[in-house]
Each structure stands twice: as structure tokens, then as C-alpha cells.
C-alpha positions, 0 to 999 in steps of 0.5 A, spaced: 221 738 616 224 741 622 223 738 629 218 740 633 220 744 639 218 740 646 222 744 651 220 751 652 226 754 654 232 757 651 238 754 647 244 751 649 248 749 644 254 747 648 250 742 652 255 736 654 253 730 650 254 724 647 250 721 641 246 714 643 250 708 642 247 703 637 247 697 641 243 701 646 235 699 647 234 704 653 231 711 653 236 713 657 244 712 656 250 713 660 256 717 659 262 713 656 266 718 661 263 716 668 265 718 673 265 725 671 267 727 678 270 723 683 272 725 690 280 727 688 277 734 685 277 736 693 282 735 697 278 734 704 272 730 700 271 722 701 265 723 696 262 728 691 255 726 689 248 729 688 249 735 686 246 740 681 249 744 675 246 750 671 248 754 665 252 760 668 255 765 663 256 761 657 260 755 661 257 751 667 256 752 675 254 748 680 253 747 687 256 740 690 255 735 696 262 734 698 262 730 704 269 730 707 274 725 710 270 726 717 264 725 713 261 733 715 255 734 709 257 740 705 256 744 700 262 747 695 261 751 688 265 749 682 264 751 675 266 748 668 267 750 661 264 744 658 260 740 663 265 734 664 271 737 667 270 741 674 274 746 678 271 745 685 272 750 691 276 746 696 272 751 701 264 750 703 260 755 701 258 760 706 251 762 707 250 769 710 244 770 714 241 776 719 238 771 723 242 768 729 237 762 730 238 760 723 245 759 724 245 751 726 252 747 726 248 742 721 249 738 714 248 741 708 247 735 702 243 734 696 243 741 693 238 743 687 240 750 683 234 754 680 234 760 676 227 764 677 226 771 676 233 774 677 237 770 681 239 763 682 236 759 688 239 753 691 235 748 696 238 743 700 237 739 705 238 743 711 239 740 719 235 744 723 233 740 729 232 734 724 232 734 716 228 740 713 229 744 706 235 750 706 234 755 701 238 761 699 240 765 693 245 768 689 246 772 684 254 771 683 255 764 686 260 769 691 255 771 696 250 766 698 243 769 702 240 764 707 232 765 707 228 761 712 227 753 712 221 752 707 217 746 712 218 744 719 222 737 720 222 733 717 223 734 709 228 732 703 228 733 696 226 740 695 225 742 688 223 749 685 219 750 679 223 754 675 217 760 674 212 762 678 205 758 678 199 761 678 203 767 680 206 763 687 213 760 687 212 752 687 216 747 691 216 740 691 218 736 697 218 729 700 216 729 708 219 724 711 222 722 718 229 723 722 233 717 719 233 713 713 225 711 714 222 707 709 216 712 707 215 718 703 211 721 698 212 727 693 208 733 695 207 740 692 206 747 696 206 754 694 209 761 697 207 768 695 214 771 698 219 764 699 218 764 706 211 762 708 209 755 704 202 753 704 196 749 700 200 743 701 198 738 695 200 730 694 203 729 687 204 722 687 205 717 691 209 710 692 207 704 687 209 697 687 216 695 685 222 700 684 218 705 688 214 702 693 218 704 699 218 712 697 220 717 692 222 724 691 223 729 686 229 730 682 232 735 678 228 742 677 222 741 673 223 741 666 217 746 662 214 742 655 208 743 651 206 736 654 207 739 661 212 739 666 217 733 666 219 731 672 225 726 674 224 723 680 227 717 684 224 711 687 227 706 693 226 699 693 227 695 699 230 688 699 234 684 703 240 687 702 237 694 703 235 699 699 236 700 691 234 707 688 232 708 681 230 713 677 223 714 673 219 720 669 212 723 670 209 728 666 205 734 671 199 739 669 201 745 666 197 749 671 195 745 676 203 741 677 200 737 683 196 733 679 200 728 675 198 726 668 202 720 667 208 716 671 213 710 668 211 703 671 218 701 668 224 705 671 228 710 667 235 708 670 237 703 675 243 701 678 247 697 673 254 699 672 260 698 678 260 705 680 253 705 682 252 698 685 260 699 689 261 705 693 259 708 700 252 706 699 251 701 694 246 700 688 244 708 687 242 712 682 240 718 685 238 724 679 239 731 681 239 736 676 239 736 668 241 741 662 237 742 656 237 744 649 230 747 647 231 746 640 234 739 639 231 737 645 237 734 648 237 732 656 243 732 660 242 728 667 247 729 673 246 723 678 250 721 684 252 714 683 253 710 690 252 716 694 260 716 692 260 720 685 257 724 680 256 721 673 252 723 667 246 720 662 243 722 656 236 723 653 232 726 648 225 729 650 220 727 645 222 720 646 222 720 653 215 723 653 213 718 649 216 712 654 212 716 660 205 715 656 207 708 653 209 706 660 204 710 665 201 706 670 195 710 675 
């Protein structure tokens, strides 16, 4: 019998992929090529991590967080033929804005990229009197037009949905504090025009264990027949500092602020040396996915130890079964 199609979306036959090792008992498995991007990809970079990848013209493109050797947090464009080997522009992205009030000397980090209607939208953590959600769009990854910041400071992890919900643009975010605070839940907001955001709704709160301190949306949600598949990060505080893990949830397809299921156990935790040792030890931070609807294959790009970019894989039906079987309220 043909495999049922759970992902609602296009095919991506050239998705970067490695089959699951027979010895692996987990729902997510890592690339044998990790880390796939290191600081050597950009001469000025100290680290390259927490970055967003999308299909583009039969190949792949992305917006990458490249912290410089003076620790400036900048966004860079990159391209790849196969999703493994990347050519990243050595110069940061320059934003075009007609409003001088938006031209702040600040940071640009943890981007997401979303194809929505007729263009690519980039959201990132912008610095505007504190961290908030910057928004820009492009059609060619050459010119980037900045819109208004989506929210007041302080906010992080702005993640758009890939289509309108009830005829409104929709975004997930994590209201937070000015620094590396110890709190944060995931909220849903909507907009008629990508400028004015409102109808803020709580999606998920922290829970005991690996997601007890704060949680934040990860890659762009994947539309499935079971609901919106959301991969997210959770943070635990230990005597040795923060530990960042990854979990997964299913959100209602028409009311995404309603969580149907969410994992009690994590689906990824910092186990490998490249996830445990780096600028910020013990971090697995998923930021983007590629998916092939007919086969259900999903490739997950994630930042490791705030230092490198890595790749992992899962199958959509296996992951959804895992979410449902291991869900907590």
C-alpha cells in the first residue's frame, strides 16, 4: 500500500537526508557530517549557529547568524546545492528601510525564514531599546526591506506561520526580559498587514523537567493532517547553568493557540561533544526544517552550543506518534 501523506505541502526530492542507523532508538537522529557549518565558512566569524534554511530555486538558501570575532551579532545570506555544504556571504545583510527611526545600531540574531504568499519573510531578534522581533521581506535574497518591529521589547523567537490563519498573518513569540532571564512562555499573535499585531493568546507554558525555565518556538510550523507540527526548545536550570533541549507539539489547525499534544520527554538533548562544548555549552537549538511531503522526511537544522550549525532527521508519522504517546497536559 502507498504511504499516507501526512505533511500538507510540496515535495522536496533533494532534501538532505541520511537513513536512520539501525542502532538508533530515538525519534530523531543526527547527521554523521555534524557540525555541517563551522566558523571557517566566514572569515570574520567567531561562530555560525541558530540559522534558517529554506528550499530555493531547486537548491537551498538561508539566513545565518554569524557572530563576528568582536562578537557583533549579524545576519548573513548563504546558499547550497545540497543542504550540507554552504557558501555564506562574508558581508552581513543590509536592510532597506524608509524610516530612520528603525535604523538602530544593534544586534541581529536567531533568524527564521518563511515563504508566505509571494515573498520570503525573515524574522529575527532585533535590538530596539531591548530585544524584540524584527521583520523584513525579500524576493531574491539581494534586497531586504525592513518592516516595523512586530512587538515591544522584550521579546524573542518570532516564528511566522507559512499561511494565513483565519485570513490573518500569524506569529509565535516568547515575551521575555532584557537579558538571559529565567522565564518565558510561547504566545500566538495575529496581524492584518504584518505591521500591527494583536489578539495575543497563550499557546504553551513551561513544565517541570527539561522545559521548566522557559520555552520558545523553533522552526516554522509544519502543516499536517494532524495539526501544526511545532518543534520548540525548552530550557532547564542546573547548578552548572542552562541546558537547552528540543521538544515537539501539535497545535490546532484553525486555532493554533490551542495545544493538542506536547512531549513530556525531549526529542533532542545536548549529548555530542559539539553540543556540549562551545561558546555556550549544553545547547541544542532548532531553528529551521526542510520537509518532503510525499515521504514524510524532515531535516532539522539546529545550533549546537551557540557555536556551530548541525543537522538532524526524523519521519513525520513517527514523530507525531511519539508526541501523542508521550504527551503531557
